N, C-alpha and C positions, 0 to 999 in steps of 0.2 A: 075403883077407888085406886087411886094414885098412892104411892108413898114411898119413903126413902127406905132399902134394904136392910133387912137385919144386919145391929151391929156399924150403921152409918150417922156418922154425928156431923152437925156444922159447928162448926167454933167461930164468934161474933168478935171482931176487937170492936168495943165500945165506942172507942173515941171515933174512928172512921167508919163503923160498919160497915167494913168488911171482912170478909170471911174464907175458911176452908173448909172444905166438903173432907172430911175423913172417910174412906171403906172401911167393911170390914175386915178386908186384904192389908188396911194401909196402905193404898190408894190415896195422893192429895189430887184436891182439887183447888185452886185460887178463884173464889167469887168476888164478884163486885158487889157493892148495898145491893144492887138490884137485882143478882142473882140471891143473895138471900133472901131478901124480902120473897122471891117467888120459891125459893127451896122452904120457907120457914111457914109460908101459908100451904103451899101444897104438904107438906108432912105435918101441919096442924089439920087440916081439912081435908086434904084426902083427893081436892079436883084440882084440873088446870083453869076450871072457872073460878075460883077461891084465890089462885095466884097471880091469876089476871085481875080481879076484881083489888087484889092487895096494891098492884105494880099501878094499875092505874088512880090509885087512893093518893099512892106517893109522891106517882111523877102525872100529874092533871094533864101536864104541855103536852106530853107525848101522846099521837095519835093512837086509837084503839089499835088500826090494822098494823102499826108499829110494832104495839105492845103484844099481840097476838103472835104476830111472824117469830119475835128474838122469843118468845115464852115457848114456842111450838119447837123453835131449833135447840135450844137448851133442853126440852123434856125429855124432845128425841135423841140429843147426844147422849143423855143420861140413862137414859133406857136404852140404847144400844149398848153401854159400857156394865149395865148391871144396877146402875146405882139408884135408878127409881124405879120402883116395877110398879105394876097394874094386880091387886090381889083382889 
């Protein structure tokens, strides 16, 4: 099960849908609206499949392969940085 590291928060701009990911150590990541969609689903559901489904529902015109590749890249970077953890 994937989740955000303890103390990590997502703040979302209600107008633009963009967000800021704040780590427990005070690190900041700027998120696009698609990043917010992916990480919110990941936080709430705990799987990359749930994040992929949320992205595909929000962006149906984007090919499945591109959604998955982009999601894998995002999750990989965040796992390497300790922001997303597998528990």
